[in-house]
DOTI-628246 format. One record per residue (C-alpha): residue in one letter; x, y, z. Coordinates in steps of 0.02 Angstrom, whole numbers, padded with zeros to 5 digits, always signed. Layout:
BEGIN
<mido><res>A</res><u>X</u><v>Y</v><w>Z</w></mido>
...
REM end
This chain:
BEGIN
<mido><res>X</res><u>+00897</u><v>-03032</v><w>+06041</w></mido>
<mido><res>X</res><u>+00764</u><v>-02928</v><w>+06004</w></mido>
<mido><res>X</res><u>+00621</u><v>-03020</v><w>+05926</w></mido>
<mido><res>X</res><u>+00577</u><v>-02963</v><w>+05742</w></mido>
<mido><res>X</res><u>+00407</u><v>-02882</v><w>+05727</w></mido>
<mido><res>X</res><u>+00297</u><v>-02948</v><w>+05620</w></mido>
<mido><res>X</res><u>+00226</u><v>-02850</v><w>+05479</w></mido>
<mido><res>X</res><u>+00088</u><v>-02898</v><w>+05355</w></mido>
<mido><res>X</res><u>+00051</u><v>-02819</v><w>+05186</w></mido>
<mido><res>X</res><u>-00109</u><v>-02847</v><w>+05123</w></mido>
<mido><res>X</res><u>-00112</u><v>-02817</v><w>+04934</w></mido>
<mido><res>X</res><u>+00036</u><v>-02872</v><w>+04824</w></mido>
<mido><res>X</res><u>+00001</u><v>-02743</v><w>+04699</w></mido>
<mido><res>X</res><u>+00132</u><v>-02614</v><w>+04646</w></mido>
<mido><res>X</res><u>+00128</u><v>-02522</v><w>+04826</w></mido>
<mido><res>X</res><u>+00133</u><v>-02668</v><w>+04906</w></mido>
<mido><res>X</res><u>+00258</u><v>-02783</v><w>+04820</w></mido>
<mido><res>X</res><u>+00373</u><v>-02606</v><w>+04817</w></mido>
<mido><res>X</res><u>+00330</u><v>-02586</v><w>+05007</w></mido>
<mido><res>X</res><u>+00392</u><v>-02755</v><w>+05041</w></mido>
<mido><res>X</res><u>+00558</u><v>-02758</v><w>+04948</w></mido>
<mido><res>X</res><u>+00591</u><v>-02588</v><w>+05027</w></mido>
<mido><res>X</res><u>+00575</u><v>-02650</v><w>+05213</w></mido>
<mido><res>X</res><u>+00717</u><v>-02675</v><w>+05320</w></mido>
<mido><res>X</res><u>+00726</u><v>-02874</v><w>+05355</w></mido>
<mido><res>X</res><u>+00840</u><v>-02851</v><w>+05486</w></mido>
<mido><res>X</res><u>+00695</u><v>-02760</v><w>+05598</w></mido>
<mido><res>X</res><u>+00541</u><v>-02845</v><w>+05509</w></mido>
<mido><res>X</res><u>+00456</u><v>-03030</v><w>+05464</w></mido>
<mido><res>X</res><u>+00355</u><v>-02996</v><w>+05329</w></mido>
<mido><res>X</res><u>+00216</u><v>-03089</v><w>+05270</w></mido>
<mido><res>X</res><u>+00115</u><v>-03020</v><w>+05099</w></mido>
<mido><res>X</res><u>-00043</u><v>-03080</v><w>+05068</w></mido>
<mido><res>X</res><u>-00077</u><v>-03074</v><w>+04877</w></mido>
<mido><res>X</res><u>-00267</u><v>-03036</v><w>+04813</w></mido>
<mido><res>X</res><u>-00280</u><v>-03171</v><w>+04672</w></mido>
<mido><res>X</res><u>-00405</u><v>-03074</v><w>+04544</w></mido>
<mido><res>X</res><u>-00415</u><v>-02944</v><w>+04487</w></mido>
<mido><res>X</res><u>-00252</u><v>-02833</v><w>+04529</w></mido>
<mido><res>X</res><u>-00236</u><v>-02670</v><w>+04444</w></mido>
<mido><res>X</res><u>-00055</u><v>-02691</v><w>+04425</w></mido>
<mido><res>X</res><u>-00048</u><v>-02848</v><w>+04366</w></mido>
<mido><res>X</res><u>-00148</u><v>-02806</v><w>+04214</w></mido>
<mido><res>X</res><u>-00087</u><v>-02637</v><w>+04173</w></mido>
<mido><res>X</res><u>+00061</u><v>-02568</v><w>+04060</w></mido>
<mido><res>X</res><u>+00094</u><v>-02376</v><w>+04058</w></mido>
<mido><res>X</res><u>+00160</u><v>-02194</v><w>+04013</w></mido>
<mido><res>X</res><u>+00254</u><v>-02104</v><w>+04155</w></mido>
<mido><res>X</res><u>+00260</u><v>-01939</v><w>+04095</w></mido>
<mido><res>X</res><u>+00141</u><v>-01855</v><w>+04195</w></mido>
<mido><res>X</res><u>+00203</u><v>-01664</v><w>+04188</w></mido>
<mido><res>X</res><u>+00079</u><v>-01595</v><w>+04055</w></mido>
<mido><res>X</res><u>-00065</u><v>-01669</v><w>+04166</w></mido>
<mido><res>X</res><u>-00202</u><v>-01522</v><w>+04174</w></mido>
<mido><res>X</res><u>-00269</u><v>-01580</v><w>+04360</w></mido>
<mido><res>X</res><u>-00301</u><v>-01454</v><w>+04473</w></mido>
<mido><res>X</res><u>-00247</u><v>-01531</v><w>+04601</w></mido>
<mido><res>X</res><u>-00081</u><v>-01480</v><w>+04648</w></mido>
<mido><res>X</res><u>-00049</u><v>-01620</v><w>+04789</w></mido>
<mido><res>X</res><u>-00084</u><v>-01742</v><w>+04655</w></mido>
<mido><res>X</res><u>+00048</u><v>-01654</v><w>+04532</w></mido>
<mido><res>X</res><u>+00162</u><v>-01659</v><w>+04670</w></mido>
<mido><res>X</res><u>+00160</u><v>-01839</v><w>+04704</w></mido>
<mido><res>X</res><u>+00157</u><v>-01889</v><w>+04527</w></mido>
<mido><res>X</res><u>+00307</u><v>-01776</v><w>+04489</w></mido>
<mido><res>X</res><u>+00403</u><v>-01831</v><w>+04640</w></mido>
<mido><res>X</res><u>+00351</u><v>-02023</v><w>+04577</w></mido>
<mido><res>X</res><u>+00396</u><v>-01991</v><w>+04423</w></mido>
<mido><res>X</res><u>+00590</u><v>-01937</v><w>+04481</w></mido>
<mido><res>X</res><u>+00596</u><v>-02084</v><w>+04576</w></mido>
<mido><res>X</res><u>+00607</u><v>-02196</v><w>+04445</w></mido>
<mido><res>X</res><u>+00802</u><v>-02186</v><w>+04422</w></mido>
<mido><res>X</res><u>+00808</u><v>-02235</v><w>+04610</w></mido>
<mido><res>X</res><u>+00699</u><v>-02374</v><w>+04596</w></mido>
<mido><res>X</res><u>+00787</u><v>-02445</v><w>+04423</w></mido>
<mido><res>X</res><u>+00951</u><v>-02463</v><w>+04512</w></mido>
<mido><res>X</res><u>+00860</u><v>-02509</v><w>+04683</w></mido>
<mido><res>X</res><u>+00797</u><v>-02671</v><w>+04605</w></mido>
<mido><res>X</res><u>+00887</u><v>-02673</v><w>+04434</w></mido>
<mido><res>X</res><u>+00755</u><v>-02639</v><w>+04322</w></mido>
<mido><res>X</res><u>+00817</u><v>-02694</v><w>+04137</w></mido>
<mido><res>X</res><u>+00723</u><v>-02645</v><w>+03974</w></mido>
<mido><res>X</res><u>+00598</u><v>-02778</v><w>+03955</w></mido>
<mido><res>X</res><u>+00520</u><v>-02701</v><w>+04122</w></mido>
<mido><res>X</res><u>+00551</u><v>-02523</v><w>+04110</w></mido>
<mido><res>X</res><u>+00626</u><v>-02391</v><w>+03965</w></mido>
<mido><res>X</res><u>+00657</u><v>-02213</v><w>+03971</w></mido>
<mido><res>X</res><u>+00577</u><v>-02186</v><w>+03795</w></mido>
<mido><res>X</res><u>+00519</u><v>-02016</v><w>+03764</w></mido>
<mido><res>X</res><u>+00328</u><v>-01967</v><w>+03750</w></mido>
<mido><res>X</res><u>+00245</u><v>-01913</v><w>+03607</w></mido>
<mido><res>X</res><u>+00106</u><v>-01805</v><w>+03651</w></mido>
<mido><res>X</res><u>-00024</u><v>-01780</v><w>+03498</w></mido>
<mido><res>X</res><u>-00144</u><v>-01659</v><w>+03522</w></mido>
<mido><res>X</res><u>-00226</u><v>-01514</v><w>+03381</w></mido>
<mido><res>X</res><u>-00093</u><v>-01425</v><w>+03317</w></mido>
<mido><res>X</res><u>-00170</u><v>-01266</v><w>+03395</w></mido>
<mido><res>X</res><u>-00140</u><v>-01329</v><w>+03554</w></mido>
<mido><res>X</res><u>+00036</u><v>-01377</v><w>+03545</w></mido>
<mido><res>X</res><u>+00110</u><v>-01204</v><w>+03604</w></mido>
<mido><res>X</res><u>+00011</u><v>-01195</v><w>+03756</w></mido>
<mido><res>X</res><u>+00078</u><v>-01370</v><w>+03810</w></mido>
<mido><res>X</res><u>+00259</u><v>-01311</v><w>+03768</w></mido>
<mido><res>X</res><u>+00223</u><v>-01150</v><w>+03861</w></mido>
<mido><res>X</res><u>+00183</u><v>-01276</v><w>+04024</w></mido>
<mido><res>X</res><u>+00313</u><v>-01398</v><w>+04000</w></mido>
<mido><res>X</res><u>+00442</u><v>-01254</v><w>+04018</w></mido>
<mido><res>X</res><u>+00350</u><v>-01206</v><w>+04153</w></mido>
<mido><res>X</res><u>+00357</u><v>-01384</v><w>+04219</w></mido>
<mido><res>X</res><u>+00525</u><v>-01411</v><w>+04200</w></mido>
<mido><res>X</res><u>+00599</u><v>-01293</v><w>+04300</w></mido>
<mido><res>X</res><u>+00542</u><v>-01392</v><w>+04455</w></mido>
<mido><res>X</res><u>+00556</u><v>-01560</v><w>+04370</w></mido>
<mido><res>X</res><u>+00731</u><v>-01575</v><w>+04260</w></mido>
<mido><res>X</res><u>+00684</u><v>-01748</v><w>+04246</w></mido>
<mido><res>X</res><u>+00550</u><v>-01673</v><w>+04111</w></mido>
<mido><res>X</res><u>+00713</u><v>-01687</v><w>+03977</w></mido>
<mido><res>X</res><u>+00713</u><v>-01602</v><w>+03816</w></mido>
<mido><res>X</res><u>+00558</u><v>-01521</v><w>+03717</w></mido>
<mido><res>X</res><u>+00522</u><v>-01520</v><w>+03565</w></mido>
<mido><res>X</res><u>+00381</u><v>-01463</v><w>+03440</w></mido>
<mido><res>X</res><u>+00374</u><v>-01611</v><w>+03280</w></mido>
<mido><res>X</res><u>+00311</u><v>-01601</v><w>+03132</w></mido>
<mido><res>X</res><u>+00200</u><v>-01732</v><w>+03071</w></mido>
<mido><res>X</res><u>+00360</u><v>-01807</v><w>+02969</w></mido>
<mido><res>X</res><u>+00467</u><v>-01796</v><w>+03129</w></mido>
<mido><res>X</res><u>+00328</u><v>-01889</v><w>+03229</w></mido>
<mido><res>X</res><u>+00299</u><v>-02013</v><w>+03090</w></mido>
<mido><res>X</res><u>+00483</u><v>-02053</v><w>+03093</w></mido>
<mido><res>X</res><u>+00498</u><v>-02069</v><w>+03268</w></mido>
<mido><res>X</res><u>+00345</u><v>-02183</v><w>+03263</w></mido>
<mido><res>X</res><u>+00321</u><v>-02246</v><w>+03108</w></mido>
<mido><res>X</res><u>+00145</u><v>-02341</v><w>+03189</w></mido>
<mido><res>X</res><u>+00057</u><v>-02167</v><w>+03171</w></mido>
<mido><res>X</res><u>-00012</u><v>-02014</v><w>+03027</w></mido>
<mido><res>X</res><u>+00089</u><v>-01888</v><w>+03000</w></mido>
<mido><res>X</res><u>+00022</u><v>-01783</v><w>+03131</w></mido>
<mido><res>X</res><u>+00128</u><v>-01622</v><w>+03237</w></mido>
<mido><res>X</res><u>+00166</u><v>-01686</v><w>+03424</w></mido>
<mido><res>X</res><u>+00289</u><v>-01616</v><w>+03573</w></mido>
<mido><res>X</res><u>+00419</u><v>-01755</v><w>+03613</w></mido>
<mido><res>X</res><u>+00458</u><v>-01740</v><w>+03793</w></mido>
<mido><res>X</res><u>+00611</u><v>-01848</v><w>+03819</w></mido>
<mido><res>X</res><u>+00603</u><v>-01890</v><w>+03995</w></mido>
<mido><res>X</res><u>+00454</u><v>-01986</v><w>+03986</w></mido>
<mido><res>X</res><u>+00449</u><v>-02176</v><w>+04018</w></mido>
<mido><res>X</res><u>+00354</u><v>-02340</v><w>+04005</w></mido>
<mido><res>X</res><u>+00323</u><v>-02463</v><w>+04139</w></mido>
<mido><res>X</res><u>+00265</u><v>-02645</v><w>+04099</w></mido>
<mido><res>X</res><u>+00170</u><v>-02669</v><w>+04272</w></mido>
<mido><res>X</res><u>+00133</u><v>-02872</v><w>+04245</w></mido>
<mido><res>X</res><u>+00329</u><v>-02890</v><w>+04235</w></mido>
<mido><res>X</res><u>+00364</u><v>-02751</v><w>+04358</w></mido>
<mido><res>X</res><u>+00268</u><v>-02881</v><w>+04488</w></mido>
<mido><res>X</res><u>+00346</u><v>-03053</v><w>+04442</w></mido>
<mido><res>X</res><u>+00530</u><v>-02956</v><w>+04446</w></mido>
<mido><res>X</res><u>+00478</u><v>-02879</v><w>+04625</w></mido>
<mido><res>X</res><u>+00393</u><v>-03045</v><w>+04690</w></mido>
<mido><res>X</res><u>+00574</u><v>-03154</v><w>+04639</w></mido>
<mido><res>X</res><u>+00669</u><v>-03018</v><w>+04749</w></mido>
<mido><res>X</res><u>+00545</u><v>-03021</v><w>+04878</w></mido>
<mido><res>X</res><u>+00563</u><v>-03223</v><w>+04884</w></mido>
<mido><res>X</res><u>+00763</u><v>-03215</v><w>+04884</w></mido>
<mido><res>X</res><u>+00748</u><v>-03096</v><w>+05026</w></mido>
<mido><res>X</res><u>+00664</u><v>-03231</v><w>+05116</w></mido>
<mido><res>X</res><u>+00484</u><v>-03122</v><w>+05120</w></mido>
<mido><res>X</res><u>+00343</u><v>-03250</v><w>+05145</w></mido>
<mido><res>X</res><u>+00218</u><v>-03235</v><w>+04997</w></mido>
<mido><res>X</res><u>+00038</u><v>-03288</v><w>+05022</w></mido>
<mido><res>X</res><u>-00091</u><v>-03298</v><w>+04879</w></mido>
<mido><res>X</res><u>-00255</u><v>-03302</v><w>+04968</w></mido>
<mido><res>X</res><u>-00388</u><v>-03166</v><w>+05015</w></mido>
<mido><res>X</res><u>-00399</u><v>-03129</v><w>+05191</w></mido>
<mido><res>X</res><u>-00514</u><v>-03043</v><w>+05312</w></mido>
<mido><res>X</res><u>-00452</u><v>-02917</v><w>+05444</w></mido>
<mido><res>X</res><u>-00521</u><v>-02971</v><w>+05596</w></mido>
<mido><res>X</res><u>-00432</u><v>-03141</v><w>+05585</w></mido>
<mido><res>X</res><u>-00259</u><v>-03064</v><w>+05556</w></mido>
<mido><res>X</res><u>-00271</u><v>-02919</v><w>+05678</w></mido>
<mido><res>X</res><u>-00187</u><v>-03023</v><w>+05833</w></mido>
<mido><res>X</res><u>-00051</u><v>-03130</v><w>+05737</w></mido>
<mido><res>X</res><u>+00033</u><v>-02953</v><w>+05664</w></mido>
<mido><res>X</res><u>+00102</u><v>-02815</v><w>+05742</w></mido>
<mido><res>X</res><u>+00079</u><v>-02706</v><w>+05584</w></mido>
<mido><res>X</res><u>-00012</u><v>-02732</v><w>+05461</w></mido>
<mido><res>X</res><u>-00001</u><v>-02614</v><w>+05303</w></mido>
<mido><res>X</res><u>-00162</u><v>-02612</v><w>+05176</w></mido>
<mido><res>X</res><u>-00121</u><v>-02608</v><w>+04994</w></mido>
<mido><res>X</res><u>-00265</u><v>-02684</v><w>+04920</w></mido>
<mido><res>X</res><u>-00346</u><v>-02566</v><w>+04803</w></mido>
<mido><res>X</res><u>-00530</u><v>-02569</v><w>+04777</w></mido>
<mido><res>X</res><u>-00548</u><v>-02711</v><w>+04897</w></mido>
<mido><res>X</res><u>-00482</u><v>-02589</v><w>+05044</w></mido>
<mido><res>X</res><u>-00682</u><v>-02552</v><w>+05062</w></mido>
<mido><res>X</res><u>-00728</u><v>-02720</v><w>+05112</w></mido>
<mido><res>X</res><u>-00591</u><v>-02733</v><w>+05205</w></mido>
<mido><res>X</res><u>-00624</u><v>-02597</v><w>+05335</w></mido>
<mido><res>X</res><u>-00803</u><v>-02610</v><w>+05338</w></mido>
<mido><res>X</res><u>-00797</u><v>-02754</v><w>+05482</w></mido>
<mido><res>X</res><u>-00685</u><v>-02613</v><w>+05590</w></mido>
<mido><res>X</res><u>-00817</u><v>-02517</v><w>+05578</w></mido>
<mido><res>X</res><u>-00741</u><v>-02394</v><w>+05428</w></mido>
<mido><res>X</res><u>-00823</u><v>-02324</v><w>+05278</w></mido>
<mido><res>X</res><u>-00710</u><v>-02292</v><w>+05138</w></mido>
<mido><res>X</res><u>-00729</u><v>-02178</v><w>+04989</w></mido>
<mido><res>X</res><u>-00662</u><v>-02303</v><w>+04860</w></mido>
<mido><res>X</res><u>-00751</u><v>-02354</v><w>+04701</w></mido>
<mido><res>X</res><u>-00690</u><v>-02506</v><w>+04568</w></mido>
<mido><res>X</res><u>-00655</u><v>-02467</v><w>+04410</w></mido>
<mido><res>X</res><u>-00633</u><v>-02584</v><w>+04271</w></mido>
<mido><res>X</res><u>-00499</u><v>-02554</v><w>+04151</w></mido>
<mido><res>X</res><u>-00447</u><v>-02673</v><w>+03991</w></mido>
<mido><res>X</res><u>-00282</u><v>-02656</v><w>+03909</w></mido>
<mido><res>X</res><u>-00254</u><v>-02737</v><w>+03717</w></mido>
<mido><res>X</res><u>-00078</u><v>-02824</v><w>+03691</w></mido>
<mido><res>X</res><u>-00039</u><v>-02854</v><w>+03515</w></mido>
<mido><res>X</res><u>+00101</u><v>-02975</v><w>+03452</w></mido>
<mido><res>X</res><u>+00181</u><v>-02898</v><w>+03307</w></mido>
<mido><res>X</res><u>+00328</u><v>-02944</v><w>+03202</w></mido>
<mido><res>X</res><u>+00389</u><v>-02745</v><w>+03197</w></mido>
<mido><res>X</res><u>+00581</u><v>-02772</v><w>+03287</w></mido>
<mido><res>X</res><u>+00629</u><v>-02592</v><w>+03306</w></mido>
<mido><res>X</res><u>+00465</u><v>-02575</v><w>+03425</w></mido>
<mido><res>X</res><u>+00602</u><v>-02551</v><w>+03574</w></mido>
<mido><res>X</res><u>+00663</u><v>-02406</v><w>+03503</w></mido>
<mido><res>X</res><u>+00496</u><v>-02320</v><w>+03486</w></mido>
<mido><res>X</res><u>+00443</u><v>-02185</v><w>+03608</w></mido>
<mido><res>X</res><u>+00265</u><v>-02193</v><w>+03672</w></mido>
<mido><res>X</res><u>+00104</u><v>-02087</v><w>+03631</w></mido>
<mido><res>X</res><u>-00018</u><v>-02023</v><w>+03732</w></mido>
<mido><res>X</res><u>-00150</u><v>-02012</v><w>+03605</w></mido>
<mido><res>X</res><u>-00292</u><v>-01854</v><w>+03610</w></mido>
<mido><res>X</res><u>-00436</u><v>-01990</v><w>+03688</w></mido>
<mido><res>X</res><u>-00427</u><v>-02118</v><w>+03796</w></mido>
<mido><res>X</res><u>-00310</u><v>-02251</v><w>+03712</w></mido>
<mido><res>X</res><u>-00138</u><v>-02222</v><w>+03721</w></mido>
<mido><res>X</res><u>-00013</u><v>-02309</v><w>+03612</w></mido>
<mido><res>X</res><u>+00141</u><v>-02393</v><w>+03702</w></mido>
<mido><res>X</res><u>+00260</u><v>-02501</v><w>+03618</w></mido>
<mido><res>X</res><u>+00372</u><v>-02617</v><w>+03696</w></mido>
<mido><res>X</res><u>+00516</u><v>-02752</v><w>+03648</w></mido>
<mido><res>X</res><u>+00487</u><v>-02902</v><w>+03530</w></mido>
<mido><res>X</res><u>+00362</u><v>-02809</v><w>+03423</w></mido>
<mido><res>X</res><u>+00229</u><v>-02797</v><w>+03583</w></mido>
<mido><res>X</res><u>+00109</u><v>-02635</v><w>+03571</w></mido>
<mido><res>X</res><u>-00007</u><v>-02603</v><w>+03690</w></mido>
<mido><res>X</res><u>-00181</u><v>-02493</v><w>+03670</w></mido>
<mido><res>X</res><u>-00263</u><v>-02446</v><w>+03810</w></mido>
<mido><res>X</res><u>-00353</u><v>-02430</v><w>+03913</w></mido>
<mido><res>X</res><u>-00525</u><v>-02430</v><w>+03950</w></mido>
<mido><res>X</res><u>-00608</u><v>-02336</v><w>+04114</w></mido>
<mido><res>X</res><u>-00760</u><v>-02420</v><w>+04148</w></mido>
<mido><res>X</res><u>-00881</u><v>-02394</v><w>+04293</w></mido>
<mido><res>X</res><u>-01028</u><v>-02514</v><w>+04268</w></mido>
<mido><res>X</res><u>-00932</u><v>-02686</v><w>+04267</w></mido>
<mido><res>X</res><u>-00787</u><v>-02628</v><w>+04407</w></mido>
<mido><res>X</res><u>-00794</u><v>-02816</v><w>+04466</w></mido>
<mido><res>X</res><u>-00809</u><v>-02901</v><w>+04296</w></mido>
<mido><res>X</res><u>-00676</u><v>-02959</v><w>+04238</w></mido>
<mido><res>X</res><u>-00709</u><v>-03036</v><w>+04083</w></mido>
<mido><res>X</res><u>-00615</u><v>-02967</v><w>+03914</w></mido>
<mido><res>X</res><u>-00768</u><v>-02875</v><w>+03820</w></mido>
<mido><res>X</res><u>-00766</u><v>-02866</v><w>+03630</w></mido>
<mido><res>X</res><u>-00858</u><v>-02697</v><w>+03644</w></mido>
<mido><res>X</res><u>-00689</u><v>-02642</v><w>+03737</w></mido>
<mido><res>X</res><u>-00593</u><v>-02689</v><w>+03594</w></mido>
<mido><res>X</res><u>-00712</u><v>-02601</v><w>+03461</w></mido>
<mido><res>X</res><u>-00694</u><v>-02461</v><w>+03587</w></mido>
<mido><res>X</res><u>-00506</u><v>-02452</v><w>+03600</w></mido>
<mido><res>X</res><u>-00456</u><v>-02462</v><w>+03424</w></mido>
<mido><res>X</res><u>-00584</u><v>-02355</v><w>+03378</w></mido>
<mido><res>X</res><u>-00516</u><v>-02211</v><w>+03480</w></mido>
<mido><res>X</res><u>-00352</u><v>-02255</v><w>+03405</w></mido>
<mido><res>X</res><u>-00376</u><v>-02268</v><w>+03224</w></mido>
<mido><res>X</res><u>-00384</u><v>-02111</v><w>+03193</w></mido>
<mido><res>X</res><u>-00209</u><v>-02070</v><w>+03230</w></mido>
<mido><res>X</res><u>-00123</u><v>-02203</v><w>+03154</w></mido>
<mido><res>X</res><u>-00055</u><v>-02223</v><w>+02954</w></mido>
<mido><res>X</res><u>-00128</u><v>-02408</v><w>+02939</w></mido>
<mido><res>X</res><u>-00239</u><v>-02462</v><w>+03082</w></mido>
<mido><res>X</res><u>-00267</u><v>-02619</v><w>+03034</w></mido>
<mido><res>X</res><u>-00080</u><v>-02653</v><w>+03029</w></mido>
<mido><res>X</res><u>-00108</u><v>-02669</v><w>+03213</w></mido>
<mido><res>X</res><u>-00280</u><v>-02706</v><w>+03224</w></mido>
<mido><res>X</res><u>-00264</u><v>-02877</v><w>+03114</w></mido>
<mido><res>X</res><u>-00125</u><v>-02935</v><w>+03230</w></mido>
<mido><res>X</res><u>-00142</u><v>-03084</v><w>+03359</w></mido>
<mido><res>X</res><u>-00199</u><v>-02993</v><w>+03544</w></mido>
<mido><res>X</res><u>-00253</u><v>-03033</v><w>+03720</w></mido>
<mido><res>X</res><u>-00319</u><v>-02923</v><w>+03849</w></mido>
<mido><res>X</res><u>-00270</u><v>-02872</v><w>+04006</w></mido>
<mido><res>X</res><u>-00399</u><v>-02842</v><w>+04125</w></mido>
<mido><res>X</res><u>-00410</u><v>-02780</v><w>+04321</w></mido>
<mido><res>X</res><u>-00497</u><v>-02654</v><w>+04449</w></mido>
<mido><res>X</res><u>-00427</u><v>-02476</v><w>+04488</w></mido>
<mido><res>X</res><u>-00496</u><v>-02390</v><w>+04614</w></mido>
<mido><res>X</res><u>-00530</u><v>-02237</v><w>+04632</w></mido>
<mido><res>X</res><u>-00603</u><v>-02090</v><w>+04776</w></mido>
<mido><res>X</res><u>-00701</u><v>-01946</v><w>+04741</w></mido>
<mido><res>X</res><u>-00583</u><v>-01820</v><w>+04699</w></mido>
<mido><res>X</res><u>-00482</u><v>-01934</v><w>+04604</w></mido>
<mido><res>X</res><u>-00343</u><v>-01930</v><w>+04711</w></mido>
<mido><res>X</res><u>-00235</u><v>-02052</v><w>+04803</w></mido>
<mido><res>X</res><u>-00224</u><v>-02076</v><w>+04991</w></mido>
<mido><res>X</res><u>-00090</u><v>-02161</v><w>+05117</w></mido>
<mido><res>X</res><u>-00044</u><v>-02141</v><w>+05291</w></mido>
<mido><res>X</res><u>-00091</u><v>-02230</v><w>+05471</w></mido>
<mido><res>X</res><u>-00251</u><v>-02271</v><w>+05502</w></mido>
<mido><res>X</res><u>-00223</u><v>-02324</v><w>+05703</w></mido>
<mido><res>X</res><u>-00082</u><v>-02359</v><w>+05793</w></mido>
<mido><res>X</res><u>-00090</u><v>-02553</v><w>+05698</w></mido>
<mido><res>X</res><u>-00170</u><v>-02505</v><w>+05515</w></mido>
<mido><res>X</res><u>-00089</u><v>-02426</v><w>+05397</w></mido>
<mido><res>X</res><u>-00188</u><v>-02398</v><w>+05219</w></mido>
<mido><res>X</res><u>-00155</u><v>-02330</v><w>+05041</w></mido>
<mido><res>X</res><u>-00265</u><v>-02342</v><w>+04883</w></mido>
<mido><res>X</res><u>-00359</u><v>-02242</v><w>+04777</w></mido>
<mido><res>X</res><u>-00217</u><v>-02222</v><w>+04644</w></mido>
<mido><res>X</res><u>-00330</u><v>-02207</v><w>+04492</w></mido>
<mido><res>X</res><u>-00257</u><v>-02227</v><w>+04323</w></mido>
<mido><res>X</res><u>-00074</u><v>-02136</v><w>+04389</w></mido>
<mido><res>X</res><u>-00055</u><v>-02304</v><w>+04489</w></mido>
<mido><res>X</res><u>+00109</u><v>-02349</v><w>+04400</w></mido>
<mido><res>X</res><u>+00196</u><v>-02172</v><w>+04429</w></mido>
<mido><res>X</res><u>+00144</u><v>-02151</v><w>+04591</w></mido>
<mido><res>X</res><u>+00119</u><v>-02319</v><w>+04659</w></mido>
<mido><res>X</res><u>+00304</u><v>-02360</v><w>+04670</w></mido>
<mido><res>X</res><u>+00341</u><v>-02194</v><w>+04764</w></mido>
<mido><res>X</res><u>+00198</u><v>-02235</v><w>+04876</w></mido>
<mido><res>X</res><u>+00267</u><v>-02392</v><w>+04918</w></mido>
<mido><res>X</res><u>+00417</u><v>-02343</v><w>+04952</w></mido>
<mido><res>X</res><u>+00371</u><v>-02179</v><w>+05061</w></mido>
<mido><res>X</res><u>+00293</u><v>-02301</v><w>+05176</w></mido>
<mido><res>X</res><u>+00436</u><v>-02418</v><w>+05195</w></mido>
<mido><res>X</res><u>+00537</u><v>-02270</v><w>+05226</w></mido>
<mido><res>X</res><u>+00421</u><v>-02215</v><w>+05367</w></mido>
<mido><res>X</res><u>+00413</u><v>-02406</v><w>+05448</w></mido>
<mido><res>X</res><u>+00614</u><v>-02427</v><w>+05445</w></mido>
<mido><res>X</res><u>+00643</u><v>-02218</v><w>+05511</w></mido>
<mido><res>X</res><u>+00506</u><v>-02159</v><w>+05590</w></mido>
<mido><res>X</res><u>+00520</u><v>-02011</v><w>+05483</w></mido>
<mido><res>X</res><u>+00380</u><v>-01954</v><w>+05347</w></mido>
<mido><res>X</res><u>+00315</u><v>-01804</v><w>+05256</w></mido>
<mido><res>X</res><u>+00151</u><v>-01839</v><w>+05182</w></mido>
<mido><res>X</res><u>+00044</u><v>-01681</v><w>+05190</w></mido>
<mido><res>X</res><u>+00115</u><v>-01612</v><w>+05046</w></mido>
<mido><res>X</res><u>+00049</u><v>-01763</v><w>+04934</w></mido>
<mido><res>X</res><u>-00136</u><v>-01777</v><w>+04998</w></mido>
<mido><res>X</res><u>-00286</u><v>-01713</v><w>+05092</w></mido>
<mido><res>X</res><u>-00313</u><v>-01781</v><w>+05259</w></mido>
<mido><res>X</res><u>-00344</u><v>-01970</v><w>+05277</w></mido>
<mido><res>X</res><u>-00514</u><v>-01933</v><w>+05352</w></mido>
<mido><res>X</res><u>-00557</u><v>-01871</v><w>+05173</w></mido>
<mido><res>X</res><u>-00579</u><v>-02041</v><w>+05135</w></mido>
<mido><res>X</res><u>-00590</u><v>-02152</v><w>+05281</w></mido>
<mido><res>X</res><u>-00719</u><v>-02112</v><w>+05423</w></mido>
<mido><res>X</res><u>-00779</u><v>-02205</v><w>+05562</w></mido>
<mido><res>X</res><u>-00956</u><v>-02283</v><w>+05499</w></mido>
<mido><res>X</res><u>-01040</u><v>-02212</v><w>+05658</w></mido>
<mido><res>X</res><u>-01011</u><v>-02053</v><w>+05657</w></mido>
<mido><res>X</res><u>-01026</u><v>-02026</v><w>+05489</w></mido>
<mido><res>X</res><u>-01236</u><v>-01985</v><w>+05479</w></mido>
REM end
C-alpha cells in the first residue's frame, strides 16, 4: 500500500481551511497549523458582490467574478446554512447622478456573469422599504449579491475538517523546522507569509493592514430579510440573522499588527455611515463588540497564489476581497494537488512579481 503524502497547511484562514477540506484524504495526510492571532477571516463578515467594482485590474476582476460564481458549489459541498452565507441581494448607494452609469456597467458585466441576477433602480422610498435602517436614498439593487460571515464559515469548516480526520494544530510555526517533515507545504498565512519565507531567502511584497468591524446586537427581528448595503464611503452595512447588524470595515495601514479595538474606529465607521441612516442612534446606541484582524495587501492590491518551488505552494494578498476570492483560491489549489490540473494565469500576474529571492533582488 502506498504511503499517503504528508501535507502541511500553514494558516487556517479562508484559503487554508477551504483547501484543507477539498484535499483528497485518500491521497494525503493533512496537518493544518492555525495562526493563533490576527487572522483576517475570523474578524470579518462581508459582501459577496464584486460585479460593479471599477478596479482596472482585469485579472483581479476575473478572479472575483469566478469566486462569486463559485458560491453555489461551495454551499452545496460544505452545506452552508443561512447563518454562514445568505444570498441577500445588494443595495448600492451612490449619488443619484451616478446610478445610470452603474446600471450600464451592471448590464455589461451581466453578459459574462449571469449570477449577478436582476438589476433594479430603486427610488428612495423603495430603498427604505428594502432596508428600513437607511434614509430614503435612490439605489441600485443587485439580486445576486450575498453576505458571508467569515468567523462562522471558519468554525463550520473546522468542524468538517475534524470529522474528516485532519490534524489541526493551533500554533505559530517557522518554515525551517517543518521542511523535512512534510512532502508538501502550502503557506496561506496572510501577511505572516512575509516572515515565514524570510529565513529561506525570499522577499515578499506584502504589508499587513488592520481592519476593525463593528457588530451591533439589535432587536430587529426582520434583519435576516434585509439586503446588504454598499454605502458610498468606507463603511458597508451588513444585516445578519437575529438582529445582528455589522458595520465595517476600517483600512488602517499604520496600526497593522496592533489588534486592540479602538474608539477611533467606532467614530470613523459611524461617522461614515450616519449620513445614510434614517435614525443613526437607533443603531449606534445598541450593544456592540468589535472584530479585529490583519489583512494582507500587495503593492498592486492583487492576490497571488501558486507553486513557489517543488515543495512549497503559497497564497496571500487577498486584501479586502478575501471573502469573495479566498474560497475559490483554496479550491483551485486543492484541485491542483488532487489532479495536477491548473489554469491560474488568467487570474494573476507571475508569482515572481510578488516573491523574489533576496540575493537576486538588489
